[in-house]
Structure formats: C-alpha cells, structure tokens
KOLZA-687769 format. One record per residue (C-alpha): x, y, z. Coordinates in nm, 3 decimals, padded with zeros to 5 digits. Example, Ala and Ser with C-alpha at 12.3 -4.5 7.8 and 13.67 -1.06 7.14 Angstrom:
! KOLZA-687769
- 01.230,-00.450,00.780
- 01.367,-00.106,00.714
This chain:
! KOLZA-687769
- 07.713,11.055,11.168
- 07.802,10.712,11.025
- 08.134,10.547,11.111
- 08.193,10.525,10.734
- 08.183,10.905,10.697
- 08.504,10.951,10.895
- 08.835,10.995,10.723
- 09.107,10.742,10.810
- 09.279,10.982,11.052
- 08.949,11.082,11.217
- 08.863,10.715,11.266
- 09.212,10.643,11.402
- 09.165,10.917,11.665
- 08.820,10.787,11.764
- 08.963,10.434,11.806
- 09.260,10.565,12.008
- 09.025,10.764,12.234
- 08.806,10.459,12.293
- 08.495,10.608,12.126
- 08.488,10.338,11.855
- 08.661,09.999,11.850
- 08.859,09.857,11.559
- 08.606,09.571,11.550
- 08.312,09.813,11.511
- 08.491,09.998,11.231
- 08.572,09.672,11.051
- 08.213,09.548,11.085
- 08.085,09.879,10.941
- 08.317,09.849,10.639
- 08.224,09.482,10.581
- 07.855,09.571,10.605
- 07.906,09.840,10.338
- 08.095,09.595,10.114
- 07.802,09.353,10.134
- 07.557,09.636,10.059
- 07.726,09.785,09.750
- 07.974,09.529,09.614
- 07.719,09.373,09.375
- 07.689,09.714,09.207
- 08.045,09.854,09.230
- 08.263,09.539,09.223
- 08.559,09.717,09.382
- 08.705,09.395,09.527
- 08.841,09.078,09.367
- 08.823,08.911,09.709
- 08.762,08.995,10.074
- 08.778,08.781,10.387
- 08.531,08.869,10.660
- 08.657,08.609,10.907
- 09.027,08.704,10.892
- 08.946,09.079,10.893
- 08.741,09.049,11.214
- 09.002,08.824,11.376
- 09.273,09.079,11.291
- 09.050,09.362,11.420
- 09.018,09.189,11.759
- 09.398,09.141,11.779
- 09.462,09.504,11.682
- 09.205,09.637,11.929
- 09.378,09.443,12.207
- 09.715,09.577,12.085
- 09.585,09.936,12.091
- 09.456,09.892,12.447
- 09.794,09.750,12.551
- 09.987,10.031,12.380
- 10.148,09.805,12.116
- 09.986,10.002,11.832
- 10.001,10.377,11.891
- 10.017,10.519,11.537
- 09.746,10.744,11.389
- 09.616,10.471,11.154
- 09.601,10.183,11.404
- 09.271,09.996,11.378
- 09.172,10.153,11.044
- 09.031,09.907,10.785
- 09.180,09.937,10.436
- 09.213,09.755,10.103
- 09.513,09.652,09.891
- 09.537,09.644,09.511
- 09.555,09.288,09.385
- 09.906,09.318,09.236
- 10.060,09.377,09.581
- 10.157,09.050,09.752
- 09.987,08.951,10.078
- 10.119,08.642,10.256
- 09.872,08.355,10.265
- 09.612,08.556,10.074
- 09.536,08.522,09.703
- 09.710,08.779,09.480
- 09.591,08.751,09.119
- 09.674,09.076,08.934
- 09.311,09.029,08.816
- 09.440,08.768,08.570
- 09.333,08.411,08.499
- 09.700,08.312,08.483
- 09.740,08.391,08.858
- 09.387,08.309,08.976
- 09.513,08.059,09.240
- 09.842,08.225,09.333
- 09.893,08.259,09.711
- 10.222,08.440,09.797
- 10.451,08.306,10.070
- 10.548,08.662,10.168
- 10.399,09.012,10.189
- 10.513,09.324,10.008
- 10.732,09.554,10.218
- 10.460,09.824,10.208
- 10.213,09.571,10.350
- 10.461,09.465,10.622
- 10.497,09.833,10.722
- 10.118,09.861,10.753
- 10.093,09.541,10.960
- 10.341,09.691,11.209
- 10.122,10.004,11.219
- 09.816,09.800,11.323
- 09.614,09.850,11.006
- 09.335,09.600,10.922
- 09.316,09.449,10.572
- 08.971,09.382,10.433
- 09.064,09.235,10.095
- 09.219,09.281,09.751
- 09.082,09.535,09.503
- 09.002,09.481,09.137
- 09.232,09.624,08.870
- 09.310,09.613,08.500
- 09.485,09.282,08.432
- 09.854,09.316,08.532
- 09.783,09.693,08.567
- 09.751,09.723,08.187
- 09.462,09.956,08.117
- 09.301,10.283,08.219
- 08.947,10.172,08.302
- 08.953,09.852,08.518
- 08.764,09.676,08.239
- 09.047,09.440,08.138
- 09.019,09.243,08.466
- 08.958,08.869,08.420
- 08.707,08.887,08.707
- 08.472,09.152,08.568
- 08.472,09.529,08.543
- 08.456,09.774,08.834
- 08.198,10.053,08.807
- 08.227,10.419,08.904
- 08.036,10.484,09.231
- 07.923,10.824,09.095
- 07.759,10.665,08.788
- 07.746,10.287,08.754
- 07.741,10.315,08.374
- 08.086,10.478,08.375
- 08.439,10.350,08.437
- 08.625,10.419,08.765
- 08.954,10.467,08.578
- 09.250,10.238,08.602
- 09.445,10.044,08.664
- 09.382,10.105,09.038
- 09.009,10.152,08.971
- 08.904,09.900,09.235
- 09.097,10.083,09.509
- 08.958,10.425,09.408
- 08.601,10.295,09.375
- 08.622,10.114,09.712
- 08.736,10.433,09.890
- 08.475,10.650,09.712
- 08.190,10.410,09.796
- 08.299,10.383,10.165
- 08.387,10.014,10.139
- 08.718,10.100,10.306
- 08.877,10.408,10.462
- 09.192,10.405,10.248
- 09.367,10.179,09.997
- 09.696,10.101,09.829
- 09.729,10.139,09.454
- 10.018,10.123,09.211
- 10.106,10.386,08.951
- 10.295,10.301,08.630
- 10.159,10.578,08.406
- 09.888,10.744,08.615
- 09.717,10.436,08.759
- 09.663,10.595,09.101
- 09.600,10.956,08.999
- 09.358,10.899,08.710
- 09.113,10.668,08.897
- 09.133,10.900,09.199
- 09.027,11.183,08.967
- 08.741,10.984,08.810
- 08.610,10.867,09.149
- 08.641,11.200,09.336
- 08.903,11.088,09.590
- 09.270,11.176,09.649
- 09.558,10.968,09.517
- 09.933,11.013,09.524
- 10.226,10.875,09.329
- 10.548,10.925,09.531
- 10.896,10.986,09.389
- 11.028,10.667,09.228
- 11.211,10.462,09.493
- 11.035,10.615,09.794
- 10.812,10.309,09.852
- 10.968,09.965,09.815
- 10.862,09.770,09.508
- 10.941,09.441,09.686
- 10.622,09.236,09.660
- 10.468,09.450,09.387
- 10.416,09.223,09.085
- 10.601,09.411,08.814
- 10.451,09.566,08.501
- 10.716,09.825,08.408
- 10.995,09.804,08.665
- 11.146,10.147,08.592
- 10.802,10.314,08.620
- 10.598,10.126,08.886
- 10.544,10.282,09.227
- 10.305,10.192,09.513
- 10.108,10.484,09.656
- 09.808,10.582,09.872
- 09.442,10.643,09.778
- 09.217,10.802,10.040
- 08.937,11.052,10.097
- 09.166,11.350,10.148
- 09.522,11.482,10.141
- 09.580,11.430,10.516
- 09.498,11.058,10.493
- 09.724,11.019,10.187
- 10.013,11.190,10.368
- 09.966,10.970,10.677
- 09.945,10.651,10.469
- 10.251,10.747,10.263
- 10.443,10.810,10.587
- 10.382,10.447,10.689
- 10.454,10.272,10.357
- 10.760,10.480,10.261
- 11.088,10.326,10.377
- 11.429,10.220,10.254
- 11.434,09.851,10.168
- 11.759,09.662,10.093
- 11.548,09.394,09.919
- 11.463,09.647,09.644
- 11.765,09.771,09.444
- 11.569,10.081,09.334
- 11.471,10.177,09.690
- 11.614,10.511,09.807
- 11.712,10.598,10.161
- 11.563,10.939,10.238
- 11.645,11.175,10.525
- 11.285,11.273,10.585
- 10.969,11.060,10.582
- 10.761,11.303,10.789
- 10.504,11.383,10.519
- 10.226,11.483,10.762
- 10.432,11.785,10.875
- 10.347,11.937,10.533
- 09.976,11.956,10.619
- 09.990,12.335,10.646
- 09.732,12.577,10.503
- 09.978,12.817,10.340
- 10.100,12.867,09.982
- 10.226,13.225,10.015
- 10.521,13.280,09.783
- 10.503,12.935,09.620
- 10.565,12.949,09.245
- 10.328,12.733,09.045
- 10.375,12.674,08.673
- 10.089,12.589,08.436
- 10.208,12.424,08.111
- 10.036,12.586,07.811
- 10.078,12.251,07.632
- 09.837,12.088,07.882
- 09.547,12.320,07.798
- 09.528,12.286,07.420
- 09.324,12.068,07.188
- 09.161,11.757,07.334
- 09.095,11.894,07.683
- 08.728,11.904,07.781
- 08.621,12.269,07.845
- 08.459,12.179,08.179
- 08.780,12.010,08.298
- 08.986,12.308,08.180
- 08.760,12.558,08.362
- 08.763,12.359,08.689
- 09.143,12.318,08.690
- 09.207,12.685,08.608
- 08.955,12.785,08.879
- 09.159,12.579,09.127
- 09.475,12.759,09.012
- 09.295,13.089,09.077
- 09.209,12.976,09.432
- 09.577,12.902,09.504
- 09.672,13.239,09.353
- 09.421,13.414,09.581
- 09.581,13.234,09.876
- 09.920,13.383,09.793
- 10.081,13.155,09.534
- 10.246,13.298,09.223
- 10.084,13.127,08.923
- 10.235,13.156,08.573
- 10.195,12.989,08.237
- 10.502,12.840,08.070
- 10.604,12.609,07.784
- 10.682,12.250,07.880
- 10.848,12.081,07.584
- 10.826,11.725,07.453
- 10.468,11.665,07.579
- 10.374,11.511,07.241
- 10.652,11.252,07.272
- 10.559,11.128,07.621
- 10.290,10.879,07.514
- 10.492,10.696,07.243
- 10.803,10.689,07.467
- 10.601,10.555,07.761
- 10.423,10.279,07.571
- 10.746,10.158,07.407
- 10.931,10.143,07.742
- 10.639,10.004,07.945
- 10.555,09.737,07.686
- 10.921,09.634,07.655
- 10.953,09.593,08.033
- 10.616,09.414,08.049
- 10.718,09.160,07.784
- 11.029,09.083,07.989
- 10.857,09.081,08.331
- 10.564,08.866,08.220
- 10.782,08.597,08.059
- 10.793,08.423,08.400
- 10.422,08.337,08.376
- 10.454,08.022,08.168
- 10.266,07.752,08.360
- 10.578,07.593,08.509
- 10.628,07.712,08.869
- 10.296,07.869,08.968
- 09.965,07.998,08.842
- 09.744,07.864,08.565
- 09.854,07.583,08.333
- 09.667,07.470,08.019
- 09.506,07.127,08.057
- 09.574,06.983,07.711
- 09.911,07.029,07.545
- 10.181,06.838,07.360
- 10.535,06.902,07.481
- 10.694,07.193,07.670
- 10.673,07.464,07.403
- 10.310,07.386,07.330
- 10.238,07.406,07.706
- 10.397,07.754,07.719
- 10.199,07.869,07.417
- 09.861,07.733,07.527
- 09.904,07.845,07.890
- 09.988,08.204,07.793
- 09.722,08.216,07.519
- 09.451,08.100,07.760
- 09.582,08.273,08.073
- 09.640,08.630,07.948
- 09.368,08.869,07.832
- 09.366,09.067,07.505
- 09.521,09.389,07.641
- 09.808,09.205,07.811
- 09.878,09.007,07.493
- 09.877,09.330,07.291
- 10.140,09.488,07.516
- 10.355,09.173,07.533
- 10.360,09.158,07.152
- 10.444,09.529,07.123
- 10.720,09.491,07.383
- 10.867,09.184,07.216
- 10.864,09.369,06.883
- 11.048,09.681,07.007
- 11.311,09.464,07.180
- 11.368,09.243,06.877
- 11.681,09.249,06.663
- 11.666,09.531,06.409
- 11.407,09.733,06.603
- 11.580,09.769,06.941
- 11.777,10.079,06.834
- 11.495,10.228,06.629
- 11.233,10.209,06.905
- 11.351,10.106,07.251
- 11.678,10.302,07.267
- 11.511,10.604,07.107
- 11.235,10.588,07.371
- 11.497,10.576,07.649
- 11.667,10.886,07.504
- 11.330,11.062,07.486
- 11.267,10.969,07.851
- 11.597,11.137,07.947
- 11.502,11.450,07.749
- 11.160,11.465,07.919
- 11.335,11.453,08.259
- 11.558,11.742,08.147
- 11.252,11.949,08.053
- 11.107,11.896,08.401
- 11.443,11.979,08.564
- 11.443,12.306,08.371
- 11.086,12.384,08.481
- 11.167,12.315,08.847
- 11.454,12.566,08.835
- 11.177,12.829,08.817
- 10.871,12.667,08.976
- 10.803,12.484,09.303
- 10.544,12.268,09.130
- 10.343,12.221,08.812
- 09.963,12.237,08.804
- 09.743,12.074,08.543
- 09.456,11.836,08.472
- 09.473,11.463,08.551
- 09.282,11.345,08.243
- 09.139,11.516,07.932
- 08.779,11.431,08.028
- 08.576,11.300,08.319
- 08.505,10.925,08.340
- 08.390,10.778,08.005
- 08.111,10.523,07.969
- 08.188,10.154,08.017
- 08.297,09.998,07.687
- 08.395,10.325,07.515
- 08.771,10.292,07.574
- 08.793,09.919,07.512
- 08.653,09.965,07.162
- 08.940,10.206,07.081
- 09.266,10.119,07.265
- 09.454,10.413,07.108
- 09.198,10.655,07.254
- 09.254,10.490,07.595
- 09.632,10.532,07.561
- 09.595,10.901,07.468
- 09.393,10.955,07.787
- 09.719,10.916,07.984
- 09.877,11.228,07.831
- 09.888,11.431,08.156
- 10.004,11.154,08.390
- 10.270,10.943,08.217
- 10.546,11.207,08.207
- 10.553,11.198,08.587
- 10.644,10.827,08.577
- 10.897,10.869,08.296
- 11.075,11.135,08.504
- 11.029,10.954,08.840
- 10.850,11.256,08.992
- 10.584,11.277,09.267
- 10.229,11.375,09.171
- 09.898,11.409,09.351
- 09.540,11.413,09.225
- 09.259,11.566,09.426
- 08.900,11.669,09.348
- 08.849,12.025,09.221
- 08.494,12.023,09.083
- 08.227,11.834,08.895
- 08.100,11.845,08.536
- 07.740,11.904,08.419
- 07.660,11.535,08.478
- 07.790,11.552,08.835
- 08.108,11.351,08.760
- 08.422,11.443,08.959
- 08.705,11.645,08.802
- 09.061,11.605,08.934
- 09.342,11.855,08.979
- 09.703,11.734,08.946
- 10.003,11.885,09.122
- 10.349,11.764,09.015
- 10.663,11.821,09.221
- 11.035,11.779,09.169
- 11.198,11.456,09.291
- 11.171,11.418,09.672
- 10.950,11.730,09.698
- 10.634,11.549,09.810
- 10.597,11.793,10.097
- 10.552,12.091,09.864
- 10.271,11.929,09.665
- 10.109,11.794,09.984
- 10.112,12.145,10.132
- 09.961,12.306,09.820
- 09.704,12.027,09.783
- 09.608,12.055,10.150
- 09.576,12.435,10.118
- 09.342,12.401,09.820
- 09.145,12.125,09.992
- 09.064,12.357,10.284
- 08.849,12.564,10.047
- 08.603,12.282,09.969
- 08.423,11.997,10.147
- 08.470,11.631,10.059
- 08.178,11.499,09.856
- 08.076,11.134,09.850
- 07.854,10.964,09.591
- 07.501,10.862,09.692
- 07.600,10.492,09.704
- 07.848,10.569,09.987
- 07.582,10.704,10.223
- 07.433,10.512,10.514
- 07.600,10.260,10.740
- 07.638,10.211,11.113
- 07.600,10.513,11.335
- 07.906,10.627,11.527
C-alpha cells in the first residue's frame, strides 16, 4: 500500500506509532505533486524546501511529545485566499501576485499548533468568484477524474489536490458552495461549518456575511478531525462565535436510527440530471434502510435564493475589493497620469473579467436609487429563506439533496455562459444565506465515471448530526480515487 493511499487520520496514527515519519509522508506528497501537477494544476505555489524543513521539526516534536494530536505530521494544502505568514497569498489574482502576508489566518495558526505540515497554496477562482477554477489568473485547474473537465470552484485546487493524492487534506472557503461543489465534482468530502464557527481572520474577504473556511479531505472522519482543529472562538473576528462543544469527531458513529431526514421536492424538479437524481435518492434509501425516517416536503423560496445571493455577494465584494487600488500593496499599473488614473488602470489590469463583472454588479445595486430596490430587497429575502429553513428544522434533523444539478462540465462550457454557471449553485447557496452547516460526500458515479455528490444540510450548530449521518452512509461504500492518484512511495 502506498503512503498516499492513507487517509489523514490513518497517516497520523502511523506517524504517531513510528511506522512512518512525517518527513517520509511529506516526501511522498511532494513526489506526487511533481508527478501530476503539470496535468492537474492544483497548486498556485508549493515550497519543497520549507515543507521538508517543517516536517523535520514536526517529527522531532512528535518524538518529544510536543505534538500529540491525531493530525500531527500530516501534509496538507491551503487555499490561496487564506493568509500564510511569509508565504505568497494571491487569491489567484494578478492584483495580489506578489503579496506576502505578515501574519497567518487564525485557522492556519491552529493547524501550526497541531503540528500539521503545509505543502503550498492551492489554485482557485480569482477572489473566489466562480464555480469552475477557470477564472484564476494563473491558469485553470483540471478535474483528476477527467482532465477535460472542471474540478468545480472556487476551491477547485484544494479538491483536485486531495483527489489526486497531492496532499492528505486541504482548507477551502465556502461563500456559496465553494467547498461542497468542488468536493462533489472531484469525488472527495467537503464541509461548510455554521457561519462563525471558524474564524475569518486572515481569510481575504469576498462576501463577509457569507464566507466560511472549512475542510476538504478523503472522507468524513478526516473532515471532522480537521474541523475540530480549525474551529475556535477568535476575538479578532467580530463574527466568531464561542461554542460549548468543538468535539466533532465524537459524532463519527454508524447510527441513524430515528433521525428524521427531509428531502425538498423543489430540489428534484426541472434542471436536475437524471443520473444525479437517481444516485442521491439511492443514498436516501440507504439511510432509510439503516433506520432513518425519510420524507419529502416543500421548501419555499428556492427560486429566490440565486438572485438574492448574487445581489448580496456582489455588493459585499464591491465593498471588500475597493482596498485593492495599487496604493498599499499588490500590483500597480506602470504607466498612469495622476492618482485617479492610477486607480483605474491598476484595477483594470489587475482584476479578471469575472471579478470586474461582480464589482460592477455590486456597485450598481448599492448605488443611489437602486439600493432599496435590489440590496435591501435581497436582505429581506435572505431573512425569509432563513425562516423557511427554521420551519423545516422544527420537523427534520437534516435536509438531504444534491450538491449540483449535473456532474462536472467540460472546461470552457461555463465560462461561455456566466448565467448558466450562476444557476449551477442553486442547491448550495441557501446554506450560506442562512448560515447553516452543510457537507458533501460521494454517493455514486455517472455513465462517464464522474463522481456524484450527496449534500446533507443541518440546522445552525448541528454539525454533529450531519457528520453522523454522512459517516453512517459512508460506511456502506469504499473511497474511490481517480487513476491519476495511484502509485507513489510504498508504506
């Protein structure tokens, strides 16, 4: 068995027991990156020298008992919109191509204390704006299952890197499905926690009321363990919530007896690929056979989620991205006349087409005369969507549905029709609007062999319920890796 075939927790145990060293695991991951990165392009950057140096330090710390956690010594990757001190953080944008933060995100600090090893930064849609990881200024990432297809986005680099065994786990960020959708397309597991559970300090903002850092890994157990490390109350983040319980791994129990699971009829109508529908409903049947009570119900306002989301997200993006103007850091245009011309040329040259589109939309909906008609109306709709979920959770422990209407589309298909790309987020964005936790895990494959994802949505702070149900379903099937992931150093 190759070192790369282990899950993060399995590798952590092997390192703790002295069967494998952190250095050997890091070398195996770096070897795989060199072997497949030309094809997959999951990383924007990686640093072999610093990763191996850190691996030696961590191995020594494990032997001395400094690092005793279950993920100590495990190599991982970080999405390139999460700040890492002394290491380039670009948001896959030309405007930040040389930006080196002077501090690390709180989630990264938590992982450093755990003894995790960072390999590099993963590719993403520019400023997390996109659903395919094709809007990156540094080139597109490809799906490890089929290199002619997209890995999803915006955390496509993280999902592709985990699926192709370039790392054992990764951090992503989720603003409207950006962890769950690429996890679904790449056949791995991804989780968006309740808003405020993981500090946003050090996460370069897209939509501040929607963004949340979360884990991507091979299975539910690894996601639960990674979430346990990165989740914490942080006084530096005004939206951070102090929770009583961060013990997410205690929910790894194979039992759904008596759990009530609701399936929204609205999620299974027009636009859903029949193969995706069949796979998701088959997964629901498995949970029912294991003792869960599964019922269909009406979830209102589904049709309003996409317009509400894109108005709010674009408005927040136009505000958040105003700081990138060529003055303090990042890219600055070479030729300009005066301050205002410098702003204009820097932003015109530094931002890509999709980012410009969303900045313009956001500026429009926040402008005088349109603020009430669009932005305030979207905020009211957001509140109504949350009420619909509250009503559903009075009856059900969780909601089950698809992650995306189809499996991964071909490269270029979505970019040619942005509206089609936006509509692909229909099953994921409501979770962000309502601040809920959601998890995506593999539940089958289509006729072309492409992975299909199952989504479980919980009420606020009910991560444990969806982890337990996801883990229970996962016990009925083996993890499958794409052909490109196979090989590597023997354990």
